[in-house]
N, CA, C and O atoms as a Maestro MAE file, in Angstrom:
{
 s_m_m2io_version
 :::
 2.0.0
}

f_m_ct {
 s_m_title
 :::
 protein
 m_atom[348] {
  # First column is atom index #
  i_m_mmod_type
  r_m_x_coord
  r_m_y_coord
  r_m_z_coord
  i_m_residue_number
  s_m_chain_name
  s_m_pdb_residue_name
  s_m_pdb_atom_name
  i_m_atomic_number
  :::
  1 25 40.542 29.503 -26.955 1 A "UNK " " N  " 7
  2 3 39.739 30.717 -27.051 1 A "UNK " " CA " 6
  3 2 40.241 31.948 -26.910 1 A "UNK " " C  " 6
  4 15 41.237 32.233 -26.246 1 A "UNK " " O  " 8
  5 25 39.537 32.717 -27.553 2 A "UNK " " N  " 7
  6 3 40.033 34.159 -26.961 2 A "UNK " " CA " 6
  7 2 39.067 34.779 -26.113 2 A "UNK " " C  " 6
  8 15 37.988 34.277 -25.797 2 A "UNK " " O  " 8
  9 25 39.577 36.086 -25.698 3 A "UNK " " N  " 7
  10 3 38.964 36.863 -24.646 3 A "UNK " " CA " 6
  11 2 37.293 37.434 -25.655 3 A "UNK " " C  " 6
  12 15 36.235 37.883 -25.213 3 A "UNK " " O  " 8
  13 25 37.665 37.191 -26.870 4 A "UNK " " N  " 7
  14 3 36.543 37.956 -27.615 4 A "UNK " " CA " 6
  15 2 35.676 36.708 -28.027 4 A "UNK " " C  " 6
  16 15 34.853 36.948 -28.910 4 A "UNK " " O  " 8
  17 25 35.708 35.527 -27.588 5 A "UNK " " N  " 7
  18 3 34.937 34.037 -27.925 5 A "UNK " " CA " 6
  19 2 34.045 33.661 -26.494 5 A "UNK " " C  " 6
  20 15 34.481 33.593 -25.345 5 A "UNK " " O  " 8
  21 25 32.977 33.495 -26.869 6 A "UNK " " N  " 7
  22 3 31.978 32.868 -25.627 6 A "UNK " " CA " 6
  23 2 32.143 31.247 -25.733 6 A "UNK " " C  " 6
  24 15 31.952 30.647 -26.790 6 A "UNK " " O  " 8
  25 25 32.423 30.776 -24.831 7 A "UNK " " N  " 7
  26 3 32.232 29.324 -24.743 7 A "UNK " " CA " 6
  27 2 31.129 28.366 -25.368 7 A "UNK " " C  " 6
  28 15 31.323 27.427 -26.139 7 A "UNK " " O  " 8
  29 25 30.071 28.772 -24.912 8 A "UNK " " N  " 7
  30 3 28.843 28.603 -25.865 8 A "UNK " " CA " 6
  31 2 28.873 28.887 -27.303 8 A "UNK " " C  " 6
  32 15 28.555 28.055 -28.152 8 A "UNK " " O  " 8
  33 25 29.245 30.032 -27.547 9 A "UNK " " N  " 7
  34 3 29.594 30.417 -29.190 9 A "UNK " " CA " 6
  35 2 30.389 29.371 -29.703 9 A "UNK " " C  " 6
  36 15 30.026 29.021 -30.826 9 A "UNK " " O  " 8
  37 25 31.261 28.818 -29.289 10 A "UNK " " N  " 7
  38 3 32.198 28.108 -29.912 10 A "UNK " " CA " 6
  39 2 31.801 26.684 -30.039 10 A "UNK " " C  " 6
  40 15 32.115 26.030 -31.034 10 A "UNK " " O  " 8
  41 25 31.049 26.136 -28.952 11 A "UNK " " N  " 7
  42 3 30.172 24.861 -29.161 11 A "UNK " " CA " 6
  43 2 29.486 25.089 -30.325 11 A "UNK " " C  " 6
  44 15 29.675 24.411 -31.334 11 A "UNK " " O  " 8
  45 25 28.512 26.213 -30.245 12 A "UNK " " N  " 7
  46 3 27.253 26.437 -31.301 12 A "UNK " " CA " 6
  47 2 28.330 26.812 -33.020 12 A "UNK " " C  " 6
  48 15 27.931 26.369 -34.097 12 A "UNK " " O  " 8
  49 25 29.191 27.369 -32.944 13 A "UNK " " N  " 7
  50 3 30.170 27.555 -33.883 13 A "UNK " " CA " 6
  51 2 30.155 26.168 -35.024 13 A "UNK " " C  " 6
  52 15 29.796 25.945 -36.180 13 A "UNK " " O  " 8
  53 25 30.786 25.438 -33.876 14 A "UNK " " N  " 7
  54 3 31.459 24.147 -34.522 14 A "UNK " " CA " 6
  55 2 30.077 23.207 -35.178 14 A "UNK " " C  " 6
  56 15 30.095 22.554 -36.221 14 A "UNK " " O  " 8
  57 25 28.964 23.363 -34.261 15 A "UNK " " N  " 7
  58 3 27.739 22.720 -34.969 15 A "UNK " " CA " 6
  59 2 27.175 23.438 -36.099 15 A "UNK " " C  " 6
  60 15 26.526 22.804 -36.931 15 A "UNK " " O  " 8
  61 25 27.302 24.352 -36.189 16 A "UNK " " N  " 7
  62 3 26.920 25.291 -37.341 16 A "UNK " " CA " 6
  63 2 27.569 25.217 -38.666 16 A "UNK " " C  " 6
  64 15 26.952 25.339 -39.724 16 A "UNK " " O  " 8
  65 25 29.117 24.968 -38.543 17 A "UNK " " N  " 7
  66 3 30.127 25.003 -39.739 17 A "UNK " " CA " 6
  67 2 29.694 23.520 -40.292 17 A "UNK " " C  " 6
  68 15 29.494 23.302 -41.487 17 A "UNK " " O  " 8
  69 25 29.566 22.448 -39.177 18 A "UNK " " N  " 7
  70 3 29.146 20.691 -39.411 18 A "UNK " " CA " 6
  71 2 28.026 20.907 -40.395 18 A "UNK " " C  " 6
  72 15 28.179 20.630 -41.585 18 A "UNK " " O  " 8
  73 25 26.629 21.516 -39.796 19 A "UNK " " N  " 7
  74 3 25.712 21.279 -40.640 19 A "UNK " " CA " 6
  75 2 25.941 22.037 -42.166 19 A "UNK " " C  " 6
  76 15 25.666 21.540 -43.258 19 A "UNK " " O  " 8
  77 25 26.508 23.343 -41.915 20 A "UNK " " N  " 7
  78 3 26.849 23.964 -43.267 20 A "UNK " " CA " 6
  79 2 27.640 23.277 -44.296 20 A "UNK " " C  " 6
  80 15 27.426 23.413 -45.500 20 A "UNK " " O  " 8
  81 25 28.372 22.686 -43.896 21 A "UNK " " N  " 7
  82 3 29.329 21.810 -44.648 21 A "UNK " " CA " 6
  83 2 28.536 20.427 -45.277 21 A "UNK " " C  " 6
  84 15 28.491 20.026 -46.439 21 A "UNK " " O  " 8
  85 25 28.034 19.962 -44.243 22 A "UNK " " N  " 7
  86 3 27.279 18.637 -44.740 22 A "UNK " " CA " 6
  87 2 26.019 18.766 -45.789 22 A "UNK " " C  " 6
  88 15 25.467 17.800 -46.317 22 A "UNK " " O  " 8
  89 25 25.689 20.068 -45.978 23 A "UNK " " N  " 7
  90 3 24.783 20.579 -46.779 23 A "UNK " " CA " 6
  91 2 25.561 21.063 -48.116 23 A "UNK " " C  " 6
  92 15 24.987 21.063 -49.205 23 A "UNK " " O  " 8
  93 25 26.767 21.434 -47.976 24 A "UNK " " N  " 7
  94 3 27.699 21.865 -49.264 24 A "UNK " " CA " 6
  95 2 27.518 23.403 -49.519 24 A "UNK " " C  " 6
  96 15 27.847 24.044 -50.517 24 A "UNK " " O  " 8
  97 25 26.780 23.926 -48.114 25 A "UNK " " N  " 7
  98 3 26.943 25.429 -48.259 25 A "UNK " " CA " 6
  99 2 28.331 26.266 -48.239 25 A "UNK " " C  " 6
  100 15 29.331 25.617 -47.933 25 A "UNK " " O  " 8
  101 25 28.465 27.395 -48.480 26 A "UNK " " N  " 7
  102 3 29.374 28.137 -48.256 26 A "UNK " " CA " 6
  103 2 29.048 29.115 -47.255 26 A "UNK " " C  " 6
  104 15 27.834 29.245 -47.099 26 A "UNK " " O  " 8
  105 25 29.911 29.979 -46.392 27 A "UNK " " N  " 7
  106 3 29.537 30.829 -45.426 27 A "UNK " " CA " 6
  107 2 28.797 31.989 -46.096 27 A "UNK " " C  " 6
  108 15 27.931 32.613 -45.481 27 A "UNK " " O  " 8
  109 25 29.104 32.249 -47.232 28 A "UNK " " N  " 7
  110 3 28.850 33.213 -48.285 28 A "UNK " " CA " 6
  111 2 27.302 32.851 -48.765 28 A "UNK " " C  " 6
  112 15 26.451 33.729 -48.907 28 A "UNK " " O  " 8
  113 25 27.071 31.548 -48.978 29 A "UNK " " N  " 7
  114 3 25.717 31.161 -49.501 29 A "UNK " " CA " 6
  115 2 24.775 30.833 -48.263 29 A "UNK " " C  " 6
  116 15 23.552 30.918 -48.381 29 A "UNK " " O  " 8
  117 25 25.285 30.517 -47.265 30 A "UNK " " N  " 7
  118 3 24.246 30.358 -46.036 30 A "UNK " " CA " 6
  119 2 23.830 31.845 -45.570 30 A "UNK " " C  " 6
  120 15 22.660 32.060 -45.254 30 A "UNK " " O  " 8
  121 25 24.877 32.955 -45.526 31 A "UNK " " N  " 7
  122 3 24.599 34.017 -45.259 31 A "UNK " " CA " 6
  123 2 23.593 34.678 -46.018 31 A "UNK " " C  " 6
  124 15 22.763 35.385 -45.447 31 A "UNK " " O  " 8
  125 25 23.587 34.486 -47.480 32 A "UNK " " N  " 7
  126 3 22.800 35.258 -48.265 32 A "UNK " " CA " 6
  127 2 21.491 34.367 -48.353 32 A "UNK " " C  " 6
  128 15 20.589 34.997 -48.905 32 A "UNK " " O  " 8
  129 25 21.121 33.082 -47.971 33 A "UNK " " N  " 7
  130 3 20.013 32.407 -47.758 33 A "UNK " " CA " 6
  131 2 19.263 33.110 -46.487 33 A "UNK " " C  " 6
  132 15 18.097 33.475 -46.339 33 A "UNK " " O  " 8
  133 25 20.310 33.148 -45.702 34 A "UNK " " N  " 7
  134 3 19.333 33.466 -44.244 34 A "UNK " " CA " 6
  135 2 18.925 35.070 -44.070 34 A "UNK " " C  " 6
  136 15 18.028 35.529 -43.362 34 A "UNK " " O  " 8
  137 25 19.940 35.846 -45.009 35 A "UNK " " N  " 7
  138 3 19.572 37.029 -45.130 35 A "UNK " " CA " 6
  139 2 20.290 37.911 -44.053 35 A "UNK " " C  " 6
  140 15 19.805 38.870 -43.451 35 A "UNK " " O  " 8
  141 25 21.705 37.320 -43.923 36 A "UNK " " N  " 7
  142 3 22.739 37.714 -43.186 36 A "UNK " " CA " 6
  143 2 23.993 38.438 -43.952 36 A "UNK " " C  " 6
  144 15 24.396 38.129 -45.074 36 A "UNK " " O  " 8
  145 25 24.538 39.493 -43.089 37 A "UNK " " N  " 7
  146 3 26.062 39.515 -43.977 37 A "UNK " " CA " 6
  147 2 26.633 38.378 -43.928 37 A "UNK " " C  " 6
  148 15 26.329 37.568 -43.052 37 A "UNK " " O  " 8
  149 25 27.509 38.134 -44.810 38 A "UNK " " N  " 7
  150 3 28.751 37.083 -44.467 38 A "UNK " " CA " 6
  151 2 29.519 36.908 -43.392 38 A "UNK " " C  " 6
  152 15 29.850 35.828 -42.903 38 A "UNK " " O  " 8
  153 25 29.883 38.303 -42.917 39 A "UNK " " N  " 7
  154 3 30.768 38.060 -41.787 39 A "UNK " " CA " 6
  155 2 30.160 37.803 -40.595 39 A "UNK " " C  " 6
  156 15 30.774 37.526 -39.565 39 A "UNK " " O  " 8
  157 25 29.002 37.882 -40.693 40 A "UNK " " N  " 7
  158 3 28.370 37.177 -39.386 40 A "UNK " " CA " 6
  159 2 28.308 35.773 -39.350 40 A "UNK " " C  " 6
  160 15 28.571 35.277 -38.255 40 A "UNK " " O  " 8
  161 25 28.053 35.073 -40.186 41 A "UNK " " N  " 7
  162 3 28.225 33.704 -40.162 41 A "UNK " " CA " 6
  163 2 29.531 33.208 -39.881 41 A "UNK " " C  " 6
  164 15 29.656 32.168 -39.234 41 A "UNK " " O  " 8
  165 25 30.677 33.946 -40.369 42 A "UNK " " N  " 7
  166 3 32.120 33.583 -39.720 42 A "UNK " " CA " 6
  167 2 32.373 34.035 -38.435 42 A "UNK " " C  " 6
  168 15 33.364 33.619 -37.836 42 A "UNK " " O  " 8
  169 25 31.491 34.959 -37.850 43 A "UNK " " N  " 7
  170 3 31.760 35.274 -36.421 43 A "UNK " " CA " 6
  171 2 30.854 34.509 -35.348 43 A "UNK " " C  " 6
  172 15 31.041 34.408 -34.135 43 A "UNK " " O  " 8
  173 25 29.712 33.944 -36.222 44 A "UNK " " N  " 7
  174 3 28.967 33.032 -35.451 44 A "UNK " " CA " 6
  175 2 30.055 31.291 -35.364 44 A "UNK " " C  " 6
  176 15 29.981 30.594 -34.352 44 A "UNK " " O  " 8
  177 25 30.714 30.987 -36.249 45 A "UNK " " N  " 7
  178 3 31.598 29.750 -36.719 45 A "UNK " " CA " 6
  179 2 32.503 30.076 -35.639 45 A "UNK " " C  " 6
  180 15 32.918 29.079 -35.047 45 A "UNK " " O  " 8
  181 25 32.928 31.194 -35.212 46 A "UNK " " N  " 7
  182 3 34.349 31.208 -34.553 46 A "UNK " " CA " 6
  183 2 34.172 31.614 -33.103 46 A "UNK " " C  " 6
  184 15 35.104 31.951 -32.373 46 A "UNK " " O  " 8
  185 25 32.818 31.548 -32.726 47 A "UNK " " N  " 7
  186 3 32.202 31.876 -31.806 47 A "UNK " " CA " 6
  187 2 32.444 33.061 -31.011 47 A "UNK " " C  " 6
  188 15 32.459 33.052 -29.780 47 A "UNK " " O  " 8
  189 25 32.650 34.184 -31.807 48 A "UNK " " N  " 7
  190 3 32.449 35.689 -31.443 48 A "UNK " " CA " 6
  191 2 31.128 36.197 -31.412 48 A "UNK " " C  " 6
  192 15 30.828 37.234 -30.819 48 A "UNK " " O  " 8
  193 25 30.220 35.384 -32.133 49 A "UNK " " N  " 7
  194 3 28.695 35.845 -31.729 49 A "UNK " " CA " 6
  195 2 27.734 34.763 -31.480 49 A "UNK " " C  " 6
  196 15 27.765 33.746 -32.174 49 A "UNK " " O  " 8
  197 25 26.990 34.900 -30.650 50 A "UNK " " N  " 7
  198 3 25.950 33.967 -30.452 50 A "UNK " " CA " 6
  199 2 24.571 34.108 -30.690 50 A "UNK " " C  " 6
  200 15 23.889 34.910 -30.053 50 A "UNK " " O  " 8
  201 25 24.147 33.421 -31.516 51 A "UNK " " N  " 7
  202 3 22.814 33.622 -32.145 51 A "UNK " " CA " 6
  203 2 21.657 33.894 -30.959 51 A "UNK " " C  " 6
  204 15 21.731 33.513 -29.791 51 A "UNK " " O  " 8
  205 25 20.442 34.745 -31.651 52 A "UNK " " N  " 7
  206 3 19.474 35.047 -30.779 52 A "UNK " " CA " 6
  207 2 18.308 33.675 -31.535 52 A "UNK " " C  " 6
  208 15 18.383 32.954 -32.530 52 A "UNK " " O  " 8
  209 25 17.338 33.851 -30.464 53 A "UNK " " N  " 7
  210 3 16.203 32.861 -31.013 53 A "UNK " " CA " 6
  211 2 15.718 32.878 -32.505 53 A "UNK " " C  " 6
  212 15 15.404 31.825 -33.059 53 A "UNK " " O  " 8
  213 25 15.658 34.143 -33.176 54 A "UNK " " N  " 7
  214 3 14.991 34.714 -34.134 54 A "UNK " " CA " 6
  215 2 16.415 34.370 -35.282 54 A "UNK " " C  " 6
  216 15 16.110 33.786 -36.321 54 A "UNK " " O  " 8
  217 25 17.481 34.630 -35.132 55 A "UNK " " N  " 7
  218 3 18.645 33.749 -35.659 55 A "UNK " " CA " 6
  219 2 18.833 32.606 -35.939 55 A "UNK " " C  " 6
  220 15 19.391 32.266 -36.982 55 A "UNK " " O  " 8
  221 25 18.274 31.570 -34.801 56 A "UNK " " N  " 7
  222 3 18.538 30.669 -35.149 56 A "UNK " " CA " 6
  223 2 17.311 29.839 -35.915 56 A "UNK " " C  " 6
  224 15 17.547 28.706 -36.334 56 A "UNK " " O  " 8
  225 25 16.065 30.404 -36.075 57 A "UNK " " N  " 7
  226 3 15.395 30.040 -36.842 57 A "UNK " " CA " 6
  227 2 15.523 30.563 -37.880 57 A "UNK " " C  " 6
  228 15 14.817 29.907 -38.646 57 A "UNK " " O  " 8
  229 25 16.047 31.452 -38.487 58 A "UNK " " N  " 7
  230 3 16.671 31.855 -40.128 58 A "UNK " " CA " 6
  231 2 17.724 31.177 -40.245 58 A "UNK " " C  " 6
  232 15 18.254 31.342 -41.343 58 A "UNK " " O  " 8
  233 25 18.238 30.498 -39.587 59 A "UNK " " N  " 7
  234 3 19.322 29.460 -39.974 59 A "UNK " " CA " 6
  235 2 18.711 28.237 -40.061 59 A "UNK " " C  " 6
  236 15 19.069 27.484 -40.967 59 A "UNK " " O  " 8
  237 25 18.016 27.957 -39.435 60 A "UNK " " N  " 7
  238 3 17.211 26.497 -39.654 60 A "UNK " " CA " 6
  239 2 16.571 26.492 -40.647 60 A "UNK " " C  " 6
  240 15 16.411 25.359 -41.103 60 A "UNK " " O  " 8
  241 25 15.975 27.540 -41.378 61 A "UNK " " N  " 7
  242 3 15.097 27.798 -42.344 61 A "UNK " " CA " 6
  243 2 16.021 27.375 -43.664 61 A "UNK " " C  " 6
  244 15 15.794 26.564 -44.562 61 A "UNK " " O  " 8
  245 25 17.207 28.293 -43.405 62 A "UNK " " N  " 7
  246 3 18.011 28.500 -44.667 62 A "UNK " " CA " 6
  247 2 18.696 26.824 -44.862 62 A "UNK " " C  " 6
  248 15 18.620 26.136 -45.879 62 A "UNK " " O  " 8
  249 25 19.250 26.519 -43.769 63 A "UNK " " N  " 7
  250 3 19.939 25.220 -43.747 63 A "UNK " " CA " 6
  251 2 18.830 23.762 -44.019 63 A "UNK " " C  " 6
  252 15 19.162 22.587 -44.181 63 A "UNK " " O  " 8
  253 25 17.603 24.303 -43.994 64 A "UNK " " N  " 7
  254 3 16.308 23.144 -44.102 64 A "UNK " " CA " 6
  255 2 16.532 21.893 -43.152 64 A "UNK " " C  " 6
  256 15 16.544 20.698 -43.446 64 A "UNK " " O  " 8
  257 25 16.733 22.613 -41.742 65 A "UNK " " N  " 7
  258 3 16.835 21.776 -40.612 65 A "UNK " " CA " 6
  259 2 15.955 22.272 -39.485 65 A "UNK " " C  " 6
  260 15 15.285 23.305 -39.500 65 A "UNK " " O  " 8
  261 25 16.043 21.467 -38.593 66 A "UNK " " N  " 7
  262 3 15.002 22.029 -37.203 66 A "UNK " " CA " 6
  263 2 15.978 22.805 -36.719 66 A "UNK " " C  " 6
  264 15 17.145 22.869 -37.108 66 A "UNK " " O  " 8
  265 25 15.344 23.517 -35.672 67 A "UNK " " N  " 7
  266 3 16.178 24.368 -34.688 67 A "UNK " " CA " 6
  267 2 17.116 23.367 -33.693 67 A "UNK " " C  " 6
  268 15 18.293 23.572 -33.396 67 A "UNK " " O  " 8
  269 25 16.422 22.426 -33.334 68 A "UNK " " N  " 7
  270 3 17.042 21.398 -32.646 68 A "UNK " " CA " 6
  271 2 18.079 20.727 -33.307 68 A "UNK " " C  " 6
  272 15 18.876 20.060 -32.648 68 A "UNK " " O  " 8
  273 25 18.172 20.817 -34.524 69 A "UNK " " N  " 7
  274 3 19.446 20.432 -35.268 69 A "UNK " " CA " 6
  275 2 20.772 21.110 -34.601 69 A "UNK " " C  " 6
  276 15 21.845 20.642 -34.220 69 A "UNK " " O  " 8
  277 25 20.310 22.201 -34.627 70 A "UNK " " N  " 7
  278 3 21.530 23.284 -34.493 70 A "UNK " " CA " 6
  279 2 21.838 23.325 -32.821 70 A "UNK " " C  " 6
  280 15 22.934 23.727 -32.429 70 A "UNK " " O  " 8
  281 25 20.893 22.923 -31.959 71 A "UNK " " N  " 7
  282 3 21.399 23.010 -30.715 71 A "UNK " " CA " 6
  283 2 21.317 21.910 -30.004 71 A "UNK " " C  " 6
  284 15 21.322 21.998 -28.776 71 A "UNK " " O  " 8
  285 25 21.243 20.875 -30.534 72 A "UNK " " N  " 7
  286 3 21.224 19.563 -29.755 72 A "UNK " " CA " 6
  287 2 22.779 19.030 -29.311 72 A "UNK " " C  " 6
  288 15 23.043 18.230 -28.414 72 A "UNK " " O  " 8
  289 25 23.494 19.558 -30.001 73 A "UNK " " N  " 7
  290 3 25.206 19.813 -29.683 73 A "UNK " " CA " 6
  291 2 25.054 20.205 -28.038 73 A "UNK " " C  " 6
  292 15 25.821 19.662 -27.243 73 A "UNK " " O  " 8
  293 25 24.239 20.974 -27.658 74 A "UNK " " N  " 7
  294 3 24.273 21.148 -26.063 74 A "UNK " " CA " 6
  295 2 24.035 19.927 -25.168 74 A "UNK " " C  " 6
  296 15 24.609 19.659 -24.112 74 A "UNK " " O  " 8
  297 25 23.079 19.242 -25.798 75 A "UNK " " N  " 7
  298 3 22.694 18.127 -24.785 75 A "UNK " " CA " 6
  299 2 23.636 17.124 -24.417 75 A "UNK " " C  " 6
  300 15 24.461 16.672 -25.211 75 A "UNK " " O  " 8
  301 25 23.525 16.748 -23.168 76 A "UNK " " N  " 7
  302 3 24.503 15.744 -22.798 76 A "UNK " " CA " 6
  303 2 26.084 16.487 -22.075 76 A "UNK " " C  " 6
  304 15 27.000 15.835 -21.575 76 A "UNK " " O  " 8
  305 25 26.016 18.028 -22.223 77 A "UNK " " N  " 7
  306 3 27.211 18.733 -21.917 77 A "UNK " " CA " 6
  307 2 26.602 19.233 -20.432 77 A "UNK " " C  " 6
  308 15 25.433 19.487 -20.140 77 A "UNK " " O  " 8
  309 25 27.856 19.284 -19.568 78 A "UNK " " N  " 7
  310 3 27.675 19.768 -18.483 78 A "UNK " " CA " 6
  311 2 27.616 21.377 -18.848 78 A "UNK " " C  " 6
  312 15 28.629 21.989 -19.187 78 A "UNK " " O  " 8
  313 25 26.218 22.041 -18.734 79 A "UNK " " N  " 7
  314 3 26.270 23.378 -19.028 79 A "UNK " " CA " 6
  315 2 26.890 24.231 -18.119 79 A "UNK " " C  " 6
  316 15 27.498 25.240 -18.477 79 A "UNK " " O  " 8
  317 25 26.769 23.885 -16.984 80 A "UNK " " N  " 7
  318 3 27.608 24.927 -15.890 80 A "UNK " " CA " 6
  319 2 28.985 25.375 -16.557 80 A "UNK " " C  " 6
  320 15 29.334 26.555 -16.526 80 A "UNK " " O  " 8
  321 25 29.710 24.434 -17.130 81 A "UNK " " N  " 7
  322 3 30.835 24.996 -17.780 81 A "UNK " " CA " 6
  323 2 30.769 25.870 -18.705 81 A "UNK " " C  " 6
  324 15 31.829 26.425 -18.994 81 A "UNK " " O  " 8
  325 25 29.614 26.234 -19.398 82 A "UNK " " N  " 7
  326 3 29.592 26.943 -20.568 82 A "UNK " " CA " 6
  327 2 29.197 28.287 -20.158 82 A "UNK " " C  " 6
  328 15 29.293 29.174 -21.006 82 A "UNK " " O  " 8
  329 25 28.710 28.620 -18.833 83 A "UNK " " N  " 7
  330 3 28.534 29.791 -18.221 83 A "UNK " " CA " 6
  331 2 29.507 30.557 -17.470 83 A "UNK " " C  " 6
  332 15 29.942 30.049 -16.437 83 A "UNK " " O  " 8
  333 25 29.938 31.759 -17.847 84 A "UNK " " N  " 7
  334 3 30.986 32.543 -16.893 84 A "UNK " " CA " 6
  335 2 30.745 32.523 -15.598 84 A "UNK " " C  " 6
  336 15 29.555 32.575 -15.289 84 A "UNK " " O  " 8
  337 25 31.766 32.445 -14.478 85 A "UNK " " N  " 7
  338 3 31.521 32.693 -13.136 85 A "UNK " " CA " 6
  339 2 31.284 33.909 -12.998 85 A "UNK " " C  " 6
  340 15 31.855 34.700 -13.748 85 A "UNK " " O  " 8
  341 25 30.468 34.331 -12.100 86 A "UNK " " N  " 7
  342 3 30.341 36.060 -11.526 86 A "UNK " " CA " 6
  343 2 31.041 35.970 -10.355 86 A "UNK " " C  " 6
  344 15 30.971 35.093 -9.495 86 A "UNK " " O  " 8
  345 25 32.012 37.367 -10.410 87 A "UNK " " N  " 7
  346 3 32.575 37.679 -9.255 87 A "UNK " " CA " 6
  347 2 33.632 36.960 -8.688 87 A "UNK " " C  " 6
  348 15 34.108 37.309 -7.608 87 A "UNK " " O  " 8
  :::
 }
 m_bond[347] {
  # First column is bond index #
  i_m_from
  i_m_to
  i_m_order
  :::
  1 1 2 1
  2 2 3 1
  3 3 4 2
  4 3 5 1
  5 5 6 1
  6 6 7 1
  7 7 8 2
  8 7 9 1
  9 9 10 1
  10 10 11 1
  11 11 12 2
  12 11 13 1
  13 13 14 1
  14 14 15 1
  15 15 16 2
  16 15 17 1
  17 17 18 1
  18 18 19 1
  19 19 20 2
  20 19 21 1
  21 21 22 1
  22 22 23 1
  23 23 24 2
  24 23 25 1
  25 25 26 1
  26 26 27 1
  27 27 28 2
  28 27 29 1
  29 29 30 1
  30 30 31 1
  31 31 32 2
  32 31 33 1
  33 33 34 1
  34 34 35 1
  35 35 36 2
  36 35 37 1
  37 37 38 1
  38 38 39 1
  39 39 40 2
  40 39 41 1
  41 41 42 1
  42 42 43 1
  43 43 44 2
  44 43 45 1
  45 45 46 1
  46 46 47 1
  47 47 48 2
  48 47 49 1
  49 49 50 1
  50 50 51 1
  51 51 52 2
  52 51 53 1
  53 53 54 1
  54 54 55 1
  55 55 56 2
  56 55 57 1
  57 57 58 1
  58 58 59 1
  59 59 60 2
  60 59 61 1
  61 61 62 1
  62 62 63 1
  63 63 64 2
  64 63 65 1
  65 65 66 1
  66 66 67 1
  67 67 68 2
  68 67 69 1
  69 69 70 1
  70 70 71 1
  71 71 72 2
  72 71 73 1
  73 73 74 1
  74 74 75 1
  75 75 76 2
  76 75 77 1
  77 77 78 1
  78 78 79 1
  79 79 80 2
  80 79 81 1
  81 81 82 1
  82 82 83 1
  83 83 84 2
  84 83 85 1
  85 85 86 1
  86 86 87 1
  87 87 88 2
  88 87 89 1
  89 89 90 1
  90 90 91 1
  91 91 92 2
  92 91 93 1
  93 93 94 1
  94 94 95 1
  95 95 96 2
  96 95 97 1
  97 97 98 1
  98 98 99 1
  99 99 100 2
  100 99 101 1
  101 101 102 1
  102 102 103 1
  103 103 104 2
  104 103 105 1
  105 105 106 1
  106 106 107 1
  107 107 108 2
  108 107 109 1
  109 109 110 1
  110 110 111 1
  111 111 112 2
  112 111 113 1
  113 113 114 1
  114 114 115 1
  115 115 116 2
  116 115 117 1
  117 117 118 1
  118 118 119 1
  119 119 120 2
  120 119 121 1
  121 121 122 1
  122 122 123 1
  123 123 124 2
  124 123 125 1
  125 125 126 1
  126 126 127 1
  127 127 128 2
  128 127 129 1
  129 129 130 1
  130 130 131 1
  131 131 132 2
  132 131 133 1
  133 133 134 1
  134 134 135 1
  135 135 136 2
  136 135 137 1
  137 137 138 1
  138 138 139 1
  139 139 140 2
  140 139 141 1
  141 141 142 1
  142 142 143 1
  143 143 144 2
  144 143 145 1
  145 145 146 1
  146 146 147 1
  147 147 148 2
  148 147 149 1
  149 149 150 1
  150 150 151 1
  151 151 152 2
  152 151 153 1
  153 153 154 1
  154 154 155 1
  155 155 156 2
  156 155 157 1
  157 157 158 1
  158 158 159 1
  159 159 160 2
  160 159 161 1
  161 161 162 1
  162 162 163 1
  163 163 164 2
  164 163 165 1
  165 165 166 1
  166 166 167 1
  167 167 168 2
  168 167 169 1
  169 169 170 1
  170 170 171 1
  171 171 172 2
  172 171 173 1
  173 173 174 1
  174 174 175 1
  175 175 176 2
  176 175 177 1
  177 177 178 1
  178 178 179 1
  179 179 180 2
  180 179 181 1
  181 181 182 1
  182 182 183 1
  183 183 184 2
  184 183 185 1
  185 185 186 1
  186 186 187 1
  187 187 188 2
  188 187 189 1
  189 189 190 1
  190 190 191 1
  191 191 192 2
  192 191 193 1
  193 193 194 1
  194 194 195 1
  195 195 196 2
  196 195 197 1
  197 197 198 1
  198 198 199 1
  199 199 200 2
  200 199 201 1
  201 201 202 1
  202 202 203 1
  203 203 204 2
  204 203 205 1
  205 205 206 1
  206 206 207 1
  207 207 208 2
  208 207 209 1
  209 209 210 1
  210 210 211 1
  211 211 212 2
  212 211 213 1
  213 213 214 1
  214 214 215 1
  215 215 216 2
  216 215 217 1
  217 217 218 1
  218 218 219 1
  219 219 220 2
  220 219 221 1
  221 221 222 1
  222 222 223 1
  223 223 224 2
  224 223 225 1
  225 225 226 1
  226 226 227 1
  227 227 228 2
  228 227 229 1
  229 229 230 1
  230 230 231 1
  231 231 232 2
  232 231 233 1
  233 233 234 1
  234 234 235 1
  235 235 236 2
  236 235 237 1
  237 237 238 1
  238 238 239 1
  239 239 240 2
  240 239 241 1
  241 241 242 1
  242 242 243 1
  243 243 244 2
  244 243 245 1
  245 245 246 1
  246 246 247 1
  247 247 248 2
  248 247 249 1
  249 249 250 1
  250 250 251 1
  251 251 252 2
  252 251 253 1
  253 253 254 1
  254 254 255 1
  255 255 256 2
  256 255 257 1
  257 257 258 1
  258 258 259 1
  259 259 260 2
  260 259 261 1
  261 261 262 1
  262 262 263 1
  263 263 264 2
  264 263 265 1
  265 265 266 1
  266 266 267 1
  267 267 268 2
  268 267 269 1
  269 269 270 1
  270 270 271 1
  271 271 272 2
  272 271 273 1
  273 273 274 1
  274 274 275 1
  275 275 276 2
  276 275 277 1
  277 277 278 1
  278 278 279 1
  279 279 280 2
  280 279 281 1
  281 281 282 1
  282 282 283 1
  283 283 284 2
  284 283 285 1
  285 285 286 1
  286 286 287 1
  287 287 288 2
  288 287 289 1
  289 289 290 1
  290 290 291 1
  291 291 292 2
  292 291 293 1
  293 293 294 1
  294 294 295 1
  295 295 296 2
  296 295 297 1
  297 297 298 1
  298 298 299 1
  299 299 300 2
  300 299 301 1
  301 301 302 1
  302 302 303 1
  303 303 304 2
  304 303 305 1
  305 305 306 1
  306 306 307 1
  307 307 308 2
  308 307 309 1
  309 309 310 1
  310 310 311 1
  311 311 312 2
  312 311 313 1
  313 313 314 1
  314 314 315 1
  315 315 316 2
  316 315 317 1
  317 317 318 1
  318 318 319 1
  319 319 320 2
  320 319 321 1
  321 321 322 1
  322 322 323 1
  323 323 324 2
  324 323 325 1
  325 325 326 1
  326 326 327 1
  327 327 328 2
  328 327 329 1
  329 329 330 1
  330 330 331 1
  331 331 332 2
  332 331 333 1
  333 333 334 1
  334 334 335 1
  335 335 336 2
  336 335 337 1
  337 337 338 1
  338 338 339 1
  339 339 340 2
  340 339 341 1
  341 341 342 1
  342 342 343 1
  343 343 344 2
  344 343 345 1
  345 345 346 1
  346 346 347 1
  347 347 348 2
  :::
 }
}
């Protein structure tokens, strides 16, 4: 993980990549279907961008899945480890 990645972004990005590949989509085809520039999908899959709720909804529609399918990867994890410590 580099300084430009976020822990939760890395976890989410791996799940996004998994769902995209299961559905036979390329980053480019997913970006087009969701209405994003291609680099944005790449940035999310590498943990450099963390999606907003609106983005999650657009991805779920493009992937023909539930929003929960995108975020269920966080269930059962120690979420405290994903949040940077303050001060």
